[in-house]
ROSE-4610 file (N, C-alpha, C; in Angstrom, 1 decimal, always signed):
// ROSE-4610
residu = [X/X/X/X/X/X/X/X/X/X/X/X/X/X/X/X/X/X/X/X/X/X/X/X/X/X/X/X/X/X/X/X/X/X/X/X/X/X/X/X/X/X/X/X/X/X/X/X/X/X/X/X/X/X/X/X/X/X/X/X/X/X/X/X/X/X/X/X/X/X/X/X/X/X/X/X/X/X/X/X/X/X/X/X/X/X/X/X/X/X/X/X/X/X/X/X/X/X/X/X/X/X/X/X/X/X/X/X/X/X/X/X/X/X/X/X/X/X/X/X/X/X/X/X/X/X/X/X/X/X/X/X/X/X/X/X/X/X/X/X/X/X/X/X/X/X/X/X/X/X/X/X/X/X/X/X/X/X/X/X/X/X/X/X/X]
num = [1/1/1/2/2/2/3/3/3/4/4/4/5/5/5/6/6/6/7/7/7/8/8/8/9/9/9/10/10/10/11/11/11/12/12/12/13/13/13/14/14/14/15/15/15/16/16/16/17/17/17/18/18/18/19/19/19/20/20/20/21/21/21/22/22/22/23/23/23/24/24/24/25/25/25/26/26/26/27/27/27/28/28/28/29/29/29/30/30/30/31/31/31/32/32/32/33/33/33/34/34/34/35/35/35/36/36/36/37/37/37/38/38/38/39/39/39/40/40/40/41/41/41/42/42/42/43/43/43/44/44/44/45/45/45/46/46/46/47/47/47/48/48/48/49/49/49/50/50/50/51/51/51/52/52/52/53/53/53/54/54/54/55/55/55]
x = [-7.1/-7.4/-8.2/-7.7/-8.3/-9.7/-10.5/-11.8/-11.7/-10.6/-10.4/-9.7/-9.6/-9.1/-7.6/-6.9/-5.4/-5.0/-3.9/-3.4/-2.3/-2.4/-1.3/-0.5/+0.7/+1.6/+2.6/+2.7/+3.8/+4.6/+5.9/+6.7/+7.8/+8.3/+9.4/+10.3/+11.6/+12.5/+13.5/+13.8/+14.9/+15.8/+17.1/+18.1/+19.4/+19.8/+21.0/+21.0/+19.8/+19.7/+19.5/+19.5/+19.3/+17.8/+17.2/+15.7/+15.5/+14.7/+14.3/+12.8/+12.3/+10.9/+10.6/+9.5/+9.0/+7.5/+7.0/+5.6/+5.4/+4.3/+4.1/+2.6/+2.1/+0.8/+0.9/+0.0/-0.1/-1.5/-1.6/-2.9/-3.3/-4.6/-5.1/-4.4/-4.0/-3.3/-1.8/-1.3/+0.2/+0.7/+2.0/+2.6/+2.6/+2.2/+2.2/+0.8/-0.1/-1.4/-2.1/-2.3/-3.1/-2.4/-1.0/-0.3/-0.4/-0.4/-0.6/-2.0/-3.0/-4.4/-4.5/-3.9/-3.9/-3.2/-2.0/-1.2/-2.0/-2.8/-3.5/-4.9/-5.3/-6.6/-7.7/-7.4/-8.4/-8.7/-9.2/-9.6/-10.8/-11.5/-12.6/-12.2/-12.7/-12.4/-12.7/-11.7/-11.8/-11.2/-11.0/-10.5/-9.0/-8.5/-7.0/-6.7/-5.5/-5.0/-3.5/-3.0/-1.5/-1.0/+0.2/+0.8/+1.5/+1.2/+1.9/+3.4/+4.3/+5.8/+6.1/+7.1/+7.7/+8.7/+8.8/+9.8/+10.6]
y = [+9.8/+9.9/+8.7/+8.1/+7.0/+7.4/+6.4/+6.7/+7.4/+7.2/+7.9/+9.2/+9.7/+11.0/+11.1/+10.0/+10.0/+10.1/+10.7/+10.7/+9.6/+8.8/+7.9/+8.5/+8.7/+9.4/+8.5/+8.3/+7.5/+8.5/+8.5/+9.4/+8.6/+9.1/+8.5/+9.6/+9.5/+10.5/+9.7/+10.2/+9.7/+10.8/+10.5/+11.5/+10.8/+11.0/+10.3/+8.8/+8.2/+6.7/+6.2/+7.0/+6.6/+6.8/+5.8/+5.9/+5.7/+6.5/+6.4/+6.4/+5.5/+5.5/+5.7/+6.3/+6.6/+6.4/+6.0/+5.9/+6.2/+7.0/+7.3/+7.8/+7.9/+8.3/+9.7/+10.6/+11.9/+11.9/+12.1/+12.3/+13.7/+14.0/+15.3/+15.9/+17.2/+17.9/+17.7/+16.8/+16.7/+17.7/+18.1/+19.0/+18.5/+19.3/+19.0/+18.5/+18.2/+17.6/+18.6/+19.8/+20.9/+21.3/+21.4/+21.7/+20.7/+19.4/+18.3/+18.4/+18.6/+18.7/+19.9/+21.0/+22.1/+21.8/+21.1/+20.8/+20.0/+19.0/+18.2/+18.7/+19.9/+20.5/+20.0/+19.4/+18.8/+17.4/+16.7/+15.3/+15.0/+14.0/+13.5/+12.1/+11.6/+10.2/+9.2/+8.3/+7.3/+7.8/+9.1/+9.6/+9.5/+9.3/+9.3/+10.3/+11.0/+11.9/+11.8/+12.2/+12.3/+13.6/+13.6/+14.8/+15.5/+16.7/+17.4/+17.5/+17.5/+17.6/+18.9/+18.8/+20.0/+20.5/+21.8/+22.4/+23.4]
z = [+11.5/+12.9/+13.4/+14.5/+15.0/+15.7/+16.0/+16.6/+17.9/+18.7/+20.0/+19.8/+18.6/+18.1/+18.3/+18.5/+18.4/+16.9/+16.6/+15.3/+15.2/+14.1/+13.8/+12.6/+12.8/+11.8/+11.3/+10.0/+9.4/+8.5/+8.7/+7.9/+7.2/+6.1/+5.4/+4.8/+5.1/+4.6/+3.7/+2.6/+1.8/+1.3/+1.3/+0.9/+0.5/-0.7/-1.3/-1.1/-1.3/-1.3/+0.1/+1.1/+2.5/+2.8/+3.4/+3.7/+5.2/+5.8/+7.2/+7.3/+8.1/+8.4/+9.9/+10.2/+11.5/+11.6/+12.7/+13.0/+14.5/+14.7/+16.1/+16.3/+17.5/+17.8/+18.5/+18.3/+19.0/+19.5/+20.8/+21.5/+21.6/+21.7/+22.0/+23.2/+23.1/+24.2/+24.1/+23.3/+23.2/+22.3/+22.5/+21.5/+20.1/+19.2/+17.8/+17.3/+18.2/+17.7/+16.9/+17.4/+16.7/+15.4/+15.4/+14.2/+13.2/+13.5/+12.5/+11.9/+12.7/+12.2/+11.2/+11.6/+10.7/+9.4/+9.5/+8.3/+7.3/+7.8/+6.8/+6.5/+7.1/+6.7/+7.6/+8.7/+9.6/+9.3/+10.3/+10.2/+11.0/+10.6/+11.4/+11.9/+13.0/+13.4/+12.3/+12.1/+11.0/+9.7/+9.5/+8.3/+8.2/+7.0/+6.7/+5.6/+5.8/+4.8/+4.7/+3.5/+3.4/+4.0/+4.5/+5.0/+3.9/+3.6/+2.6/+2.9/+1.9/+2.2/+2.8/+3.7/+4.3/+3.4/+3.2/+2.3/+3.0]
């Protein structure tokens, strides 16, 4: 979480030797913000965590 409470998300997907990367910001109030915080178990400004794999 950045100091302004935006989330910076970096994702990587690999399947059959094909790799895709994505990076984006999520601001408070945007769709997915609360769900992402819940998924990583909460964050404080300046804190970083890995995103558990989706299954």
